[in-house]
ZATOR-248120 format. One record per residue (C-alpha): residue number from 1; residue in one letter; x negated, y negated, z. Coordinates in steps of 0.5 Angstrom, whole numbers, always signed. Layout:
<zakes>
@rokol=NUM, fidren=A, px=X, py=Y, pz=Z
...
</zakes>
This chain:
<zakes>
@rokol=1, fidren=M, px=-326, py=-202, pz=+301
@rokol=2, fidren=E, px=-331, py=-207, pz=+296
@rokol=3, fidren=K, px=-336, py=-201, pz=+296
@rokol=4, fidren=K, px=-332, py=-196, pz=+296
@rokol=5, fidren=I, px=-329, py=-199, pz=+288
@rokol=6, fidren=I, px=-338, py=-201, pz=+287
@rokol=7, fidren=I, px=-340, py=-193, pz=+288
@rokol=8, fidren=I, px=-334, py=-192, pz=+283
@rokol=9, fidren=W, px=-336, py=-198, pz=+278
@rokol=10, fidren=S, px=-344, py=-196, pz=+278
@rokol=11, fidren=G, px=-342, py=-189, pz=+276
@rokol=12, fidren=Q, px=-336, py=-191, pz=+271
@rokol=13, fidren=F, px=-341, py=-195, pz=+268
@rokol=14, fidren=V, px=-346, py=-190, pz=+267
@rokol=15, fidren=S, px=-340, py=-185, pz=+264
@rokol=16, fidren=L, px=-338, py=-191, pz=+260
@rokol=17, fidren=L, px=-344, py=-194, pz=+258
@rokol=18, fidren=S, px=-346, py=-186, pz=+255
@rokol=19, fidren=S, px=-339, py=-185, pz=+252
@rokol=20, fidren=S, px=-340, py=-191, pz=+248
@rokol=21, fidren=A, px=-347, py=-189, pz=+246
@rokol=22, fidren=V, px=-344, py=-182, pz=+244
@rokol=23, fidren=N, px=-337, py=-185, pz=+240
@rokol=24, fidren=F, px=-342, py=-190, pz=+236
@rokol=25, fidren=A, px=-346, py=-185, pz=+235
@rokol=26, fidren=V, px=-341, py=-180, pz=+231
@rokol=27, fidren=I, px=-337, py=-187, pz=+228
@rokol=28, fidren=I, px=-345, py=-187, pz=+224
@rokol=29, fidren=W, px=-344, py=-181, pz=+222
@rokol=30, fidren=L, px=-338, py=-179, pz=+219
@rokol=31, fidren=S, px=-338, py=-187, pz=+216
@rokol=32, fidren=L, px=-345, py=-185, pz=+212
@rokol=33, fidren=E, px=-344, py=-178, pz=+212
@rokol=34, fidren=T, px=-338, py=-179, pz=+207
@rokol=35, fidren=G, px=-336, py=-187, pz=+207
@rokol=36, fidren=S, px=-328, py=-186, pz=+208
@rokol=37, fidren=A, px=-323, py=-188, pz=+211
@rokol=38, fidren=E, px=-319, py=-182, pz=+212
@rokol=39, fidren=V, px=-324, py=-179, pz=+215
@rokol=40, fidren=L, px=-325, py=-183, pz=+220
@rokol=41, fidren=A, px=-317, py=-185, pz=+221
@rokol=42, fidren=Y, px=-317, py=-176, pz=+222
@rokol=43, fidren=A, px=-323, py=-178, pz=+227
@rokol=44, fidren=A, px=-318, py=-183, pz=+231
@rokol=45, fidren=I, px=-311, py=-179, pz=+231
@rokol=46, fidren=A, px=-316, py=-173, pz=+234
@rokol=47, fidren=G, px=-318, py=-177, pz=+240
@rokol=48, fidren=L, px=-311, py=-180, pz=+240
@rokol=49, fidren=L, px=-306, py=-176, pz=+239
@rokol=50, fidren=P, px=-307, py=-171, pz=+244
@rokol=51, fidren=Q, px=-307, py=-176, pz=+250
@rokol=52, fidren=A, px=-301, py=-179, pz=+246
@rokol=53, fidren=V, px=-297, py=-172, pz=+248
@rokol=54, fidren=I, px=-299, py=-169, pz=+254
@rokol=55, fidren=G, px=-300, py=-177, pz=+257
@rokol=56, fidren=P, px=-293, py=-176, pz=+260
@rokol=57, fidren=F, px=-294, py=-169, pz=+263
@rokol=58, fidren=A, px=-301, py=-172, pz=+266
@rokol=59, fidren=G, px=-298, py=-177, pz=+269
@rokol=60, fidren=V, px=-293, py=-174, pz=+273
@rokol=61, fidren=F, px=-299, py=-169, pz=+276
@rokol=62, fidren=I, px=-304, py=-175, pz=+278
@rokol=63, fidren=D, px=-298, py=-179, pz=+282
@rokol=64, fidren=R, px=-297, py=-172, pz=+285
@rokol=65, fidren=W, px=-305, py=-170, pz=+285
@rokol=66, fidren=D, px=-311, py=-172, pz=+290
@rokol=67, fidren=R, px=-313, py=-177, pz=+285
@rokol=68, fidren=K, px=-320, py=-177, pz=+286
@rokol=69, fidren=R, px=-321, py=-169, pz=+284
@rokol=70, fidren=T, px=-316, py=-170, pz=+278
@rokol=71, fidren=M, px=-322, py=-175, pz=+276
@rokol=72, fidren=I, px=-328, py=-171, pz=+278
@rokol=73, fidren=F, px=-323, py=-165, pz=+274
@rokol=74, fidren=A, px=-323, py=-170, pz=+268
@rokol=75, fidren=D, px=-330, py=-171, pz=+268
@rokol=76, fidren=G, px=-333, py=-164, pz=+269
@rokol=77, fidren=F, px=-327, py=-162, pz=+263
@rokol=78, fidren=I, px=-330, py=-167, pz=+258
@rokol=79, fidren=S, px=-337, py=-165, pz=+259
@rokol=80, fidren=L, px=-336, py=-157, pz=+258
@rokol=81, fidren=C, px=-332, py=-159, pz=+252
@rokol=82, fidren=T, px=-338, py=-163, pz=+250
@rokol=83, fidren=I, px=-342, py=-158, pz=+253
@rokol=84, fidren=G, px=-340, py=-152, pz=+249
@rokol=85, fidren=M, px=-339, py=-156, pz=+243
@rokol=86, fidren=V, px=-347, py=-157, pz=+242
@rokol=87, fidren=L, px=-348, py=-150, pz=+244
@rokol=88, fidren=L, px=-344, py=-149, pz=+237
@rokol=89, fidren=F, px=-348, py=-154, pz=+234
@rokol=90, fidren=Y, px=-354, py=-151, pz=+235
@rokol=91, fidren=A, px=-352, py=-144, pz=+233
@rokol=92, fidren=G, px=-351, py=-147, pz=+226
@rokol=93, fidren=Y, px=-344, py=-148, pz=+226
@rokol=94, fidren=F, px=-344, py=-155, pz=+224
@rokol=95, fidren=E, px=-338, py=-158, pz=+221
@rokol=96, fidren=L, px=-332, py=-163, pz=+220
@rokol=97, fidren=L, px=-328, py=-160, pz=+223
@rokol=98, fidren=Y, px=-331, py=-159, pz=+231
@rokol=99, fidren=I, px=-332, py=-166, pz=+231
@rokol=100, fidren=Y, px=-324, py=-166, pz=+230
@rokol=101, fidren=V, px=-324, py=-162, pz=+235
@rokol=102, fidren=L, px=-329, py=-164, pz=+240
@rokol=103, fidren=L, px=-325, py=-171, pz=+240
@rokol=104, fidren=G, px=-319, py=-168, pz=+241
@rokol=105, fidren=L, px=-322, py=-163, pz=+248
@rokol=106, fidren=R, px=-324, py=-171, pz=+250
@rokol=107, fidren=S, px=-317, py=-174, pz=+250
@rokol=108, fidren=V, px=-315, py=-169, pz=+254
@rokol=109, fidren=G, px=-319, py=-171, pz=+259
@rokol=110, fidren=S, px=-319, py=-178, pz=+258
@rokol=111, fidren=A, px=-309, py=-176, pz=+259
@rokol=112, fidren=F, px=-312, py=-175, pz=+265
@rokol=113, fidren=H, px=-317, py=-179, pz=+268
@rokol=114, fidren=M, px=-316, py=-186, pz=+265
@rokol=115, fidren=P, px=-308, py=-187, pz=+269
@rokol=116, fidren=A, px=-312, py=-183, pz=+275
@rokol=117, fidren=M, px=-317, py=-189, pz=+276
@rokol=118, fidren=Q, px=-312, py=-194, pz=+274
@rokol=119, fidren=A, px=-307, py=-191, pz=+279
@rokol=120, fidren=S, px=-313, py=-191, pz=+284
@rokol=121, fidren=V, px=-315, py=-199, pz=+283
@rokol=122, fidren=P, px=-309, py=-202, pz=+288
@rokol=123, fidren=L, px=-310, py=-197, pz=+294
@rokol=124, fidren=L, px=-317, py=-200, pz=+295
@rokol=125, fidren=A, px=-316, py=-207, pz=+294
@rokol=126, fidren=P, px=-311, py=-213, pz=+296
@rokol=127, fidren=E, px=-306, py=-214, pz=+291
@rokol=128, fidren=S, px=-309, py=-221, pz=+290
@rokol=129, fidren=Q, px=-316, py=-218, pz=+288
@rokol=130, fidren=L, px=-312, py=-214, pz=+283
@rokol=131, fidren=L, px=-314, py=-219, pz=+277
@rokol=132, fidren=R, px=-321, py=-220, pz=+279
@rokol=133, fidren=I, px=-322, py=-213, pz=+280
@rokol=134, fidren=A, px=-320, py=-212, pz=+272
@rokol=135, fidren=G, px=-324, py=-218, pz=+270
@rokol=136, fidren=I, px=-330, py=-214, pz=+273
@rokol=137, fidren=N, px=-327, py=-208, pz=+270
@rokol=138, fidren=Q, px=-327, py=-212, pz=+263
@rokol=139, fidren=I, px=-334, py=-213, pz=+265
@rokol=140, fidren=I, px=-336, py=-207, pz=+266
@rokol=141, fidren=Q, px=-334, py=-204, pz=+259
@rokol=142, fidren=S, px=-336, py=-210, pz=+256
@rokol=143, fidren=I, px=-343, py=-208, pz=+258
@rokol=144, fidren=S, px=-342, py=-201, pz=+255
@rokol=145, fidren=N, px=-339, py=-204, pz=+249
@rokol=146, fidren=I, px=-346, py=-208, pz=+248
@rokol=147, fidren=A, px=-350, py=-203, pz=+250
@rokol=148, fidren=G, px=-348, py=-197, pz=+248
@rokol=149, fidren=P, px=-347, py=-198, pz=+240
@rokol=150, fidren=A, px=-354, py=-200, pz=+241
@rokol=151, fidren=L, px=-357, py=-193, pz=+244
@rokol=152, fidren=G, px=-352, py=-189, pz=+240
@rokol=153, fidren=A, px=-355, py=-192, pz=+234
@rokol=154, fidren=F, px=-363, py=-192, pz=+236
@rokol=155, fidren=A, px=-361, py=-185, pz=+239
@rokol=156, fidren=I, px=-357, py=-182, pz=+232
@rokol=157, fidren=G, px=-363, py=-185, pz=+228
@rokol=158, fidren=L, px=-368, py=-181, pz=+232
@rokol=159, fidren=L, px=-364, py=-175, pz=+234
@rokol=160, fidren=D, px=-359, py=-170, pz=+230
@rokol=161, fidren=I, px=-351, py=-170, pz=+233
@rokol=162, fidren=S, px=-352, py=-164, pz=+236
@rokol=163, fidren=H, px=-357, py=-168, pz=+242
@rokol=164, fidren=V, px=-353, py=-174, pz=+242
@rokol=165, fidren=L, px=-347, py=-171, pz=+244
@rokol=166, fidren=L, px=-351, py=-169, pz=+252
@rokol=167, fidren=L, px=-352, py=-176, pz=+253
@rokol=168, fidren=D, px=-344, py=-175, pz=+254
@rokol=169, fidren=V, px=-346, py=-170, pz=+259
@rokol=170, fidren=A, px=-351, py=-173, pz=+264
@rokol=171, fidren=G, px=-347, py=-180, pz=+263
@rokol=172, fidren=A, px=-341, py=-174, pz=+266
@rokol=173, fidren=L, px=-345, py=-171, pz=+271
@rokol=174, fidren=V, px=-347, py=-179, pz=+274
@rokol=175, fidren=A, px=-339, py=-182, pz=+275
@rokol=176, fidren=I, px=-337, py=-175, pz=+278
@rokol=177, fidren=I, px=-343, py=-175, pz=+283
@rokol=178, fidren=S, px=-341, py=-183, pz=+285
@rokol=179, fidren=L, px=-334, py=-180, pz=+287
@rokol=180, fidren=L, px=-337, py=-175, pz=+291
@rokol=181, fidren=F, px=-339, py=-181, pz=+296
@rokol=182, fidren=I, px=-332, py=-184, pz=+298
@rokol=183, fidren=H, px=-325, py=-182, pz=+299
@rokol=184, fidren=I, px=-320, py=-185, pz=+295
@rokol=185, fidren=P, px=-313, py=-185, pz=+299
@rokol=186, fidren=N, px=-306, py=-182, pz=+296
@rokol=187, fidren=P, px=-299, py=-186, pz=+297
@rokol=188, fidren=V, px=-295, py=-181, pz=+301
@rokol=189, fidren=Q, px=-290, py=-178, pz=+297
@rokol=190, fidren=E, px=-288, py=-170, pz=+297
@rokol=191, fidren=V, px=-293, py=-164, pz=+295
@rokol=192, fidren=L, px=-291, py=-161, pz=+288
@rokol=193, fidren=T, px=-290, py=-153, pz=+291
@rokol=194, fidren=K, px=-287, py=-151, pz=+284
@rokol=195, fidren=V, px=-287, py=-152, pz=+277
@rokol=196, fidren=S, px=-281, py=-153, pz=+273
@rokol=197, fidren=I, px=-281, py=-156, pz=+266
@rokol=198, fidren=R, px=-273, py=-159, pz=+269
@rokol=199, fidren=Q, px=-277, py=-162, pz=+275
@rokol=200, fidren=V, px=-283, py=-165, pz=+270
@rokol=201, fidren=S, px=-277, py=-168, pz=+266
@rokol=202, fidren=V, px=-274, py=-171, pz=+271
@rokol=203, fidren=D, px=-280, py=-175, pz=+274
@rokol=204, fidren=I, px=-282, py=-177, pz=+267
@rokol=205, fidren=W, px=-275, py=-180, pz=+267
@rokol=206, fidren=I, px=-277, py=-184, pz=+274
@rokol=207, fidren=G, px=-283, py=-187, pz=+271
@rokol=208, fidren=I, px=-279, py=-190, pz=+265
@rokol=209, fidren=K, px=-274, py=-192, pz=+269
@rokol=210, fidren=A, px=-279, py=-196, pz=+273
@rokol=211, fidren=V, px=-280, py=-199, pz=+267
@rokol=212, fidren=T, px=-274, py=-200, pz=+264
@rokol=213, fidren=K, px=-270, py=-203, pz=+270
@rokol=214, fidren=N, px=-274, py=-210, pz=+269
@rokol=215, fidren=K, px=-272, py=-213, pz=+263
@rokol=216, fidren=G, px=-278, py=-217, pz=+263
@rokol=217, fidren=L, px=-283, py=-211, pz=+263
@rokol=218, fidren=S, px=-279, py=-207, pz=+258
@rokol=219, fidren=Y, px=-280, py=-213, pz=+254
@rokol=220, fidren=L, px=-288, py=-213, pz=+256
@rokol=221, fidren=F, px=-288, py=-206, pz=+253
@rokol=222, fidren=L, px=-286, py=-207, pz=+248
@rokol=223, fidren=F, px=-289, py=-212, pz=+244
@rokol=224, fidren=S, px=-295, py=-210, pz=+247
@rokol=225, fidren=I, px=-294, py=-202, pz=+243
@rokol=226, fidren=L, px=-293, py=-206, pz=+237
@rokol=227, fidren=A, px=-299, py=-210, pz=+238
@rokol=228, fidren=T, px=-302, py=-204, pz=+239
@rokol=229, fidren=F, px=-299, py=-200, pz=+232
@rokol=230, fidren=C, px=-302, py=-206, pz=+228
@rokol=231, fidren=I, px=-310, py=-205, pz=+231
@rokol=232, fidren=M, px=-311, py=-198, pz=+231
@rokol=233, fidren=P, px=-311, py=-198, pz=+224
@rokol=234, fidren=V, px=-315, py=-204, pz=+224
@rokol=235, fidren=A, px=-319, py=-202, pz=+230
@rokol=236, fidren=V, px=-322, py=-196, pz=+225
@rokol=237, fidren=L, px=-323, py=-200, pz=+219
@rokol=238, fidren=F, px=-328, py=-205, pz=+222
@rokol=239, fidren=P, px=-334, py=-201, pz=+220
@rokol=240, fidren=L, px=-331, py=-200, pz=+213
@rokol=241, fidren=L, px=-330, py=-207, pz=+213
@rokol=242, fidren=T, px=-337, py=-209, pz=+215
@rokol=243, fidren=L, px=-341, py=-203, pz=+210
@rokol=244, fidren=Q, px=-336, py=-203, pz=+204
@rokol=245, fidren=H, px=-334, py=-211, pz=+204
@rokol=246, fidren=F, px=-340, py=-215, pz=+207
@rokol=247, fidren=G, px=-346, py=-209, pz=+204
@rokol=248, fidren=G, px=-347, py=-208, pz=+212
@rokol=249, fidren=G, px=-351, py=-202, pz=+214
@rokol=250, fidren=K, px=-353, py=-199, pz=+221
@rokol=251, fidren=Y, px=-355, py=-207, pz=+224
@rokol=252, fidren=E, px=-349, py=-210, pz=+221
@rokol=253, fidren=M, px=-345, py=-204, pz=+225
@rokol=254, fidren=S, px=-349, py=-205, pz=+231
@rokol=255, fidren=L, px=-349, py=-212, pz=+230
@rokol=256, fidren=I, px=-341, py=-212, pz=+230
@rokol=257, fidren=E, px=-340, py=-207, pz=+236
@rokol=258, fidren=V, px=-346, py=-211, pz=+241
@rokol=259, fidren=V, px=-342, py=-219, pz=+239
@rokol=260, fidren=W, px=-335, py=-215, pz=+241
@rokol=261, fidren=G, px=-337, py=-212, pz=+246
@rokol=262, fidren=I, px=-341, py=-220, pz=+249
@rokol=263, fidren=G, px=-333, py=-222, pz=+247
@rokol=264, fidren=M, px=-330, py=-218, pz=+253
@rokol=265, fidren=L, px=-336, py=-219, pz=+257
@rokol=266, fidren=V, px=-334, py=-226, pz=+256
@rokol=267, fidren=G, px=-326, py=-225, pz=+258
@rokol=268, fidren=G, px=-328, py=-221, pz=+264
@rokol=269, fidren=G, px=-333, py=-226, pz=+266
@rokol=270, fidren=L, px=-328, py=-231, pz=+265
@rokol=271, fidren=L, px=-322, py=-227, pz=+269
@rokol=272, fidren=G, px=-328, py=-225, pz=+275
@rokol=273, fidren=V, px=-331, py=-232, pz=+276
@rokol=274, fidren=F, px=-324, py=-237, pz=+275
@rokol=275, fidren=K, px=-317, py=-235, pz=+277
@rokol=276, fidren=P, px=-311, py=-238, pz=+271
@rokol=277, fidren=G, px=-308, py=-244, pz=+272
@rokol=278, fidren=I, px=-302, py=-240, pz=+268
@rokol=279, fidren=S, px=-299, py=-233, pz=+269
@rokol=280, fidren=K, px=-302, py=-228, pz=+266
@rokol=281, fidren=V, px=-295, py=-226, pz=+262
@rokol=282, fidren=T, px=-296, py=-232, pz=+258
@rokol=283, fidren=L, px=-304, py=-231, pz=+258
@rokol=284, fidren=I, px=-302, py=-223, pz=+255
@rokol=285, fidren=N, px=-298, py=-227, pz=+249
@rokol=286, fidren=C, px=-303, py=-233, pz=+248
@rokol=287, fidren=M, px=-308, py=-227, pz=+247
@rokol=288, fidren=H, px=-304, py=-223, pz=+242
@rokol=289, fidren=I, px=-304, py=-229, pz=+238
@rokol=290, fidren=V, px=-312, py=-231, pz=+239
@rokol=291, fidren=L, px=-314, py=-223, pz=+237
@rokol=292, fidren=G, px=-308, py=-223, pz=+231
@rokol=293, fidren=L, px=-311, py=-229, pz=+228
@rokol=294, fidren=S, px=-319, py=-227, pz=+229
@rokol=295, fidren=L, px=-316, py=-220, pz=+225
@rokol=296, fidren=A, px=-313, py=-224, pz=+219
@rokol=297, fidren=I, px=-318, py=-230, pz=+218
@rokol=298, fidren=S, px=-323, py=-224, pz=+218
@rokol=299, fidren=G, px=-319, py=-220, pz=+213
@rokol=300, fidren=A, px=-319, py=-227, pz=+208
@rokol=301, fidren=L, px=-327, py=-228, pz=+209
@rokol=302, fidren=P, px=-331, py=-227, pz=+202
@rokol=303, fidren=A, px=-336, py=-222, pz=+202
@rokol=304, fidren=A, px=-342, py=-228, pz=+203
@rokol=305, fidren=G, px=-338, py=-229, pz=+211
@rokol=306, fidren=F, px=-341, py=-224, pz=+215
@rokol=307, fidren=I, px=-344, py=-230, pz=+220
@rokol=308, fidren=L, px=-337, py=-232, pz=+220
@rokol=309, fidren=F, px=-334, py=-225, pz=+221
@rokol=310, fidren=T, px=-338, py=-224, pz=+227
@rokol=311, fidren=F, px=-337, py=-231, pz=+231
@rokol=312, fidren=L, px=-330, py=-228, pz=+230
@rokol=313, fidren=T, px=-331, py=-222, pz=+232
@rokol=314, fidren=G, px=-333, py=-224, pz=+238
@rokol=315, fidren=I, px=-327, py=-228, pz=+240
@rokol=316, fidren=G, px=-322, py=-223, pz=+238
@rokol=317, fidren=G, px=-327, py=-218, pz=+244
@rokol=318, fidren=V, px=-325, py=-224, pz=+249
@rokol=319, fidren=A, px=-318, py=-224, pz=+247
@rokol=320, fidren=A, px=-317, py=-217, pz=+247
@rokol=321, fidren=S, px=-321, py=-217, pz=+255
@rokol=322, fidren=I, px=-316, py=-222, pz=+257
@rokol=323, fidren=Y, px=-311, py=-219, pz=+254
@rokol=324, fidren=N, px=-312, py=-212, pz=+257
@rokol=325, fidren=A, px=-314, py=-214, pz=+265
@rokol=326, fidren=S, px=-308, py=-218, pz=+265
@rokol=327, fidren=F, px=-303, py=-214, pz=+262
@rokol=328, fidren=T, px=-306, py=-208, pz=+267
@rokol=329, fidren=T, px=-305, py=-212, pz=+273
@rokol=330, fidren=V, px=-298, py=-213, pz=+271
@rokol=331, fidren=I, px=-296, py=-206, pz=+271
@rokol=332, fidren=Q, px=-301, py=-206, pz=+278
@rokol=333, fidren=Q, px=-297, py=-211, pz=+281
@rokol=334, fidren=K, px=-290, py=-209, pz=+279
@rokol=335, fidren=I, px=-290, py=-201, pz=+279
@rokol=336, fidren=D, px=-290, py=-198, pz=+287
@rokol=337, fidren=P, px=-296, py=-194, pz=+287
@rokol=338, fidren=T, px=-293, py=-187, pz=+288
@rokol=339, fidren=M, px=-291, py=-188, pz=+280
@rokol=340, fidren=M, px=-297, py=-191, pz=+278
@rokol=341, fidren=G, px=-300, py=-185, pz=+274
@rokol=342, fidren=R, px=-293, py=-183, pz=+270
@rokol=343, fidren=V, px=-292, py=-190, pz=+268
@rokol=344, fidren=F, px=-299, py=-192, pz=+265
@rokol=345, fidren=S, px=-299, py=-184, pz=+262
@rokol=346, fidren=M, px=-292, py=-187, pz=+259
@rokol=347, fidren=F, px=-295, py=-193, pz=+256
@rokol=348, fidren=Y, px=-302, py=-190, pz=+253
@rokol=349, fidren=S, px=-297, py=-184, pz=+251
@rokol=350, fidren=I, px=-291, py=-189, pz=+246
@rokol=351, fidren=A, px=-296, py=-194, pz=+245
@rokol=352, fidren=I, px=-300, py=-189, pz=+241
@rokol=353, fidren=L, px=-295, py=-184, pz=+238
@rokol=354, fidren=P, px=-293, py=-189, pz=+233
@rokol=355, fidren=S, px=-300, py=-191, pz=+232
@rokol=356, fidren=V, px=-302, py=-184, pz=+229
@rokol=357, fidren=I, px=-297, py=-186, pz=+224
@rokol=358, fidren=G, px=-300, py=-192, pz=+222
@rokol=359, fidren=L, px=-306, py=-188, pz=+222
@rokol=360, fidren=L, px=-304, py=-183, pz=+217
@rokol=361, fidren=S, px=-304, py=-188, pz=+212
@rokol=362, fidren=T, px=-310, py=-191, pz=+214
@rokol=363, fidren=G, px=-313, py=-188, pz=+209
@rokol=364, fidren=F, px=-308, py=-190, pz=+203
@rokol=365, fidren=I, px=-307, py=-197, pz=+205
@rokol=366, fidren=A, px=-315, py=-198, pz=+204
@rokol=367, fidren=D, px=-316, py=-195, pz=+198
@rokol=368, fidren=N, px=-310, py=-198, pz=+195
@rokol=369, fidren=I, px=-308, py=-205, pz=+199
@rokol=370, fidren=G, px=-315, py=-206, pz=+200
@rokol=371, fidren=I, px=-319, py=-207, pz=+207
@rokol=372, fidren=G, px=-320, py=-215, pz=+208
@rokol=373, fidren=R, px=-312, py=-215, pz=+206
@rokol=374, fidren=T, px=-310, py=-209, pz=+211
@rokol=375, fidren=F, px=-314, py=-213, pz=+216
@rokol=376, fidren=L, px=-310, py=-220, pz=+213
@rokol=377, fidren=I, px=-303, py=-217, pz=+214
@rokol=378, fidren=L, px=-303, py=-213, pz=+220
@rokol=379, fidren=G, px=-308, py=-219, pz=+224
@rokol=380, fidren=S, px=-301, py=-224, pz=+223
@rokol=381, fidren=A, px=-296, py=-218, pz=+225
@rokol=382, fidren=I, px=-300, py=-220, pz=+231
@rokol=383, fidren=V, px=-300, py=-227, pz=+231
@rokol=384, fidren=L, px=-292, py=-227, pz=+229
@rokol=385, fidren=I, px=-292, py=-222, pz=+235
@rokol=386, fidren=G, px=-295, py=-227, pz=+240
@rokol=387, fidren=L, px=-290, py=-232, pz=+238
@rokol=388, fidren=I, px=-284, py=-228, pz=+239
@rokol=389, fidren=S, px=-286, py=-226, pz=+246
@rokol=390, fidren=F, px=-285, py=-234, pz=+248
@rokol=391, fidren=A, px=-278, py=-233, pz=+245
@rokol=392, fidren=I, px=-276, py=-227, pz=+249
@rokol=393, fidren=P, px=-273, py=-231, pz=+256
@rokol=394, fidren=S, px=-273, py=-225, pz=+260
@rokol=395, fidren=L, px=-281, py=-224, pz=+259
@rokol=396, fidren=M, px=-282, py=-230, pz=+260
@rokol=397, fidren=A, px=-278, py=-230, pz=+266
@rokol=398, fidren=L, px=-283, py=-224, pz=+268
@rokol=399, fidren=G, px=-289, py=-229, pz=+268
@rokol=400, fidren=R, px=-283, py=-234, pz=+272
@rokol=401, fidren=E, px=-283, py=-229, pz=+278
@rokol=402, fidren=E, px=-291, py=-229, pz=+279
@rokol=403, fidren=E, px=-291, py=-236, pz=+278
@rokol=404, fidren=K, px=-286, py=-237, pz=+285
@rokol=405, fidren=S, px=-289, py=-232, pz=+289
@rokol=406, fidren=K, px=-296, py=-235, pz=+288
@rokol=407, fidren=A, px=-293, py=-241, pz=+291
@rokol=408, fidren=M, px=-290, py=-238, pz=+296
@rokol=409, fidren=T, px=-297, py=-234, pz=+298
@rokol=410, fidren=I, px=-300, py=-241, pz=+298
@rokol=411, fidren=T, px=-295, py=-244, pz=+303
</zakes>
């Protein structure tokens, strides 16, 4: 089992590294070319909306299709779209619209790849190792977040955007090759012989009920969605806060991305090495508070406070890493493997759709309220979400169920 996971992680690491480099190169290019919060918001929407719209439908098929083939197909589709975009740029068709289209097509591939990957892990590892594996997965993502921006900044400094995009193609190819060497088991289920709107709707509803039948899990989803709604606009404004508020440039933008990645690396490392003595629900609530505080304080800093902003960004990375790993593990433990693909897809979609509304107003908010105040307001809202979470009995009971399960296992 461990050998399979190592092979998957090796391929995914290269793919994540190349994607991180390309994504950051695109952000630098858009920020320097336009300096517009609206343009960055539209780019974020293009990268999120397709995944949000088709996510629930994709999840139905992920649960019925071979998950290994699904990941290979998704990586291959993203590569073909990227190659098509490179050819357009070579031919002289070079506009912002094409960047948006590329981000949208990548989002379609991610709608299948990400949930299929998450749904495959419980089939390859015992439940007792899920949090540790989630922590190590955060380490891999963190290393990509550290090295990716540096690679992206270096690439965009030497090459034009069309050449930089080819890095993504190379990374996806390595990920596909690594998947060819392993077998991923699929849960026993009925074969999808006929596609119908009614059947897809029924399957989506089954996925929704898998979450809503557990009141504590429903609240966990709700608060995570509310937090995502607040985080998305702030994430888009990070480059502009560095450029406009703190007067930074390419180097400072790269530094902030690297520090965020280091924070995520530390958070994943802590989970990979140590088993927390508190429940994952309590961890999630605490990380909401820590992340919210780091964002709110960052927004209140003066223009000369870049060093402290860098430190707070690292703290936020630690909190985000621990939160992501803990949330993913709770879902993997509480949801039946035959429904996990649609549940992960449903969460991504439900979390992203409200965030798109927030992103649409990002330009207006940044221009009228100010980027710093936006960080302060939305960070404070995330802190409030974390505090309220502790006051919900059914949500905290979800954590106590986990602690009882641990005690029974030890006994």
